[in-house]
C-alpha positions as CSV (number, residue, x, y, z in Angstrom):
1,M,24.5,0.9,-20.1
2,L,27.8,1.2,-18.3
3,A,31.0,0.5,-20.2
4,L,34.7,0.7,-19.2
5,E,37.1,0.5,-22.1
6,N,40.9,0.0,-21.5
7,V,40.7,2.1,-18.2
8,N,44.1,2.9,-16.6
9,A,44.0,4.6,-13.2
10,Y,46.6,5.7,-10.7
11,Y,47.0,6.7,-7.1
12,G,49.7,9.3,-7.4
13,D,52.5,7.5,-9.2
14,S,51.1,4.0,-8.5
15,H,49.5,2.4,-11.5
16,I,46.5,0.5,-10.1
17,L,44.2,-0.3,-13.0
18,H,45.8,-1.7,-16.1
19,G,43.5,-1.6,-19.2
20,V,40.3,-2.6,-17.4
21,S,37.3,-3.3,-19.7
22,L,33.9,-4.4,-18.5
23,S,30.3,-3.6,-19.0
24,V,26.9,-3.8,-17.3
25,R,23.8,-4.0,-19.5
26,E,20.3,-2.9,-18.7
27,G,18.7,-5.1,-16.0
28,E,21.9,-7.2,-15.6
29,V,23.8,-8.2,-12.5
30,V,27.5,-8.2,-13.0
31,C,30.0,-9.3,-10.3
32,L,33.5,-8.1,-10.0
33,L,35.5,-10.7,-8.1
34,G,39.1,-10.9,-6.8
35,R,41.3,-11.0,-3.8
36,N,42.1,-8.0,-1.6
37,G,44.2,-5.5,-3.5
38,A,43.1,-6.7,-6.9
39,G,41.7,-3.3,-7.9
40,K,38.0,-3.9,-7.4
41,T,37.2,-0.9,-5.1
42,T,39.5,1.3,-7.3
43,T,37.3,0.3,-10.3
44,I,34.2,1.4,-8.4
45,M,35.9,4.7,-7.4
46,A,36.8,5.3,-11.0
47,V,33.2,4.7,-12.1
48,M,31.8,7.1,-9.4
49,G,34.2,9.9,-10.3
50,Y,36.4,9.8,-7.2
51,L,39.3,8.8,-9.3
52,H,39.7,9.9,-13.0
53,P,41.3,7.5,-15.5
54,R,44.5,8.7,-17.2
55,A,43.7,6.6,-20.2
56,G,40.7,4.7,-21.5
57,S,37.0,5.7,-21.2
58,I,34.1,5.2,-18.9
59,S,30.6,5.8,-20.5
60,Y,27.1,5.5,-19.2
61,N,24.2,5.3,-21.7
62,G,26.6,6.5,-24.4
63,R,27.9,9.5,-22.5
64,D,31.5,9.8,-21.5
65,I,31.6,10.3,-17.6
66,G,35.2,9.7,-17.0
67,A,35.9,13.3,-16.1
68,L,32.8,14.1,-14.1
69,P,32.9,14.8,-10.4
70,P,31.1,12.3,-8.0
71,Y,28.0,14.4,-7.5
72,A,27.5,14.7,-11.2
73,V,27.9,10.9,-11.7
74,A,25.4,10.3,-8.9
75,R,22.8,12.6,-10.6
76,L,22.9,10.4,-13.7
77,G,21.2,7.6,-11.8
78,F,23.9,5.8,-9.8
79,G,23.4,4.5,-6.3
80,L,26.6,3.5,-4.4
81,V,26.8,1.2,-1.4
82,P,30.4,1.8,-0.2
83,Q,32.5,-0.9,1.6
84,E,32.6,1.2,4.8
85,R,28.7,1.6,4.6
86,G,28.9,5.3,5.2
87,I,25.7,5.8,7.2
88,F,25.3,8.8,9.5
89,P,25.7,7.5,13.1
90,S,24.0,10.5,14.7
91,L,20.9,10.3,12.5
92,T,18.0,7.9,13.0
93,V,17.2,5.2,10.5
94,R,14.4,7.2,9.0
95,E,16.5,10.3,8.8
96,N,19.3,8.4,7.0
97,L,16.8,7.2,4.5
98,T,15.1,10.5,3.8
99,V,17.9,13.1,4.0
100,F,19.0,12.5,0.4
101,A,16.0,10.7,-1.0
102,R,15.2,11.5,-4.6
103,Q,11.7,11.7,-5.9
104,A,10.7,8.9,-8.2
105,D,8.1,8.2,-10.8
106,K,5.3,5.9,-10.0
107,G,6.7,2.5,-8.9
108,G,9.9,4.0,-7.5
109,W,11.4,3.4,-4.1
110,T,9.6,5.1,-1.2
111,L,10.0,4.8,2.6
112,Q,7.1,2.3,2.7
113,R,8.6,0.1,0.0
114,I,12.0,0.2,1.8
115,F,10.4,-0.9,5.1
116,D,8.6,-3.7,3.2
117,L,11.9,-4.9,1.8
118,F,13.8,-4.5,5.1
119,P,11.3,-5.2,8.0
120,S,14.1,-4.9,10.6
121,L,14.7,-1.3,9.6
122,R,11.0,-0.5,10.1
123,A,11.4,-1.9,13.7
124,R,14.5,0.3,14.2
125,E,13.4,3.4,12.4
126,R,13.8,5.7,15.4
127,N,17.2,4.2,16.4
128,L,20.4,6.1,15.7
129,G,22.8,4.8,13.1
130,F,25.4,3.9,15.7
131,Q,22.9,1.8,17.6
132,L,22.4,-0.7,14.8
133,S,24.2,-4.0,14.4
134,G,26.6,-4.5,11.5
135,G,24.0,-6.3,9.5
136,E,21.4,-3.6,10.1
137,Q,23.9,-1.0,9.1
138,Q,24.6,-2.8,5.8
139,M,20.9,-3.1,5.1
140,L,20.5,0.7,5.9
141,S,23.3,1.5,3.5
142,I,21.6,-0.5,0.7
143,A,18.2,1.0,1.5
144,R,19.6,4.5,1.5
145,A,21.1,3.9,-2.0
146,L,17.7,2.7,-3.2
147,M,16.0,5.8,-1.9
148,L,18.0,7.7,-4.6
149,N,15.9,5.6,-7.1
150,P,19.0,4.6,-9.1
151,S,19.0,2.9,-12.5
152,L,22.4,1.3,-11.6
153,L,23.3,0.1,-8.2
154,L,27.0,-0.4,-7.2
155,L,27.7,-2.5,-4.1
156,D,31.2,-2.8,-2.7
157,E,31.5,-6.1,-0.8
158,P,28.1,-6.0,0.9
159,S,28.6,-9.3,2.6
160,E,32.0,-8.5,4.2
161,G,32.2,-9.2,8.0
162,L,28.6,-10.4,8.2
163,A,27.2,-13.6,9.7
164,P,26.1,-16.3,7.2
165,L,22.4,-15.7,8.1
166,I,22.7,-12.0,7.4
167,V,24.6,-12.7,4.1
168,Q,21.7,-14.9,3.0
169,E,19.3,-12.0,3.8
170,I,21.4,-9.7,1.6
171,I,21.4,-12.3,-1.2
172,E,17.6,-12.5,-1.1
173,V,17.4,-8.7,-1.3
174,L,19.7,-8.6,-4.3
175,K,17.6,-11.4,-6.0
176,R,14.5,-9.3,-5.5
177,L,16.2,-6.2,-6.9
178,K,17.4,-8.3,-9.9
179,G,13.8,-9.6,-10.4
180,E,12.6,-6.0,-10.6
181,G,15.1,-5.3,-13.4
182,L,17.6,-3.1,-11.5
183,A,21.1,-3.2,-13.1
184,I,23.7,-4.0,-10.5
185,L,27.5,-4.0,-10.4
186,L,28.5,-6.1,-7.4
187,V,32.0,-6.3,-5.9
188,E,32.4,-9.4,-3.9
189,Q,34.8,-12.0,-2.5
190,N,32.0,-14.2,-1.3
191,L,31.5,-16.7,-4.1
192,R,28.2,-18.0,-2.6
193,A,26.7,-14.5,-2.9
194,A,28.2,-13.9,-6.3
195,F,27.0,-17.2,-7.8
196,A,23.5,-16.7,-6.3
197,V,22.7,-13.4,-8.1
198,A,25.2,-12.6,-10.9
199,D,24.5,-13.1,-14.6
200,R,28.2,-12.5,-15.5
201,H,31.5,-12.3,-13.6
202,H,34.7,-10.4,-14.2
203,V,37.7,-11.7,-12.1
204,M,40.4,-9.2,-11.3
205,N,44.1,-9.8,-10.5
206,K,46.7,-7.1,-10.0
207,G,44.5,-4.4,-11.6
208,T,43.6,-6.4,-14.7
209,I,40.6,-8.5,-15.8
210,C,41.8,-12.0,-16.1
211,F,38.5,-13.8,-16.7
212,T,35.0,-12.9,-18.0
213,G,32.1,-15.4,-18.1
214,S,28.9,-16.8,-16.8
215,T,28.5,-18.5,-13.4
216,A,28.6,-21.9,-15.0
217,E,31.8,-21.0,-16.9
218,L,33.5,-19.7,-13.7
219,E,32.4,-22.7,-11.6
220,G,34.0,-25.0,-14.2
221,N,37.3,-23.0,-14.4
222,E,39.5,-24.6,-11.7
223,F,42.5,-22.6,-12.8
224,V,40.8,-19.2,-12.2
225,L,39.2,-20.4,-8.9
226,R,42.4,-21.8,-7.6
227,N,44.8,-19.1,-8.7
228,Y,42.8,-15.9,-8.4
229,L,39.9,-16.5,-6.0
230,S,41.0,-19.1,-3.4
231,V,42.1,-17.8,0.0
């Protein structure tokens, strides 16, 4: 589905991604782990077309997308939940959800399905974005991406800065999406969230992938956990 092969990316003259290779298969949840500054968000930006690789390739369903602008990437079926959430503070919850909604085939995401998944958003649908709590804003950001009816959902640290109870709610939502067969690329530092939902993990360090494996393999690798993931 999504494949990065030997991707090298730069910010100006700064070489950030060094030969990154990873993949997300149909219906699979893949987690990209690593400390701050490891290159996780840069990888997401490269996938979404905000940063074009100088070497290597990014393909989606066999099509090279490495040179496409963000709007063209999004139209291929990507849904992005950015780290900063990116909701519109002056729009209501309902307006945030409907302003860029994409029509779906039968069984796709609708406003009713979103409110069933996020009951707190239904209760706050007339509130403006800036009136929501941090957890509600994160839920709205995920919900808005789903309203695009994506075939691949990318989430950049959705648990960051949230209380443990809200993190568990986010985990349960991701489990439900996984159960429905939605492919997900999840960027995280929270191992509890990562281990709860991901089929495979890629661990990044200084712009390179230093480990790839299942949850069981990562849990049993003390060297990786200690050297690349511990605070």
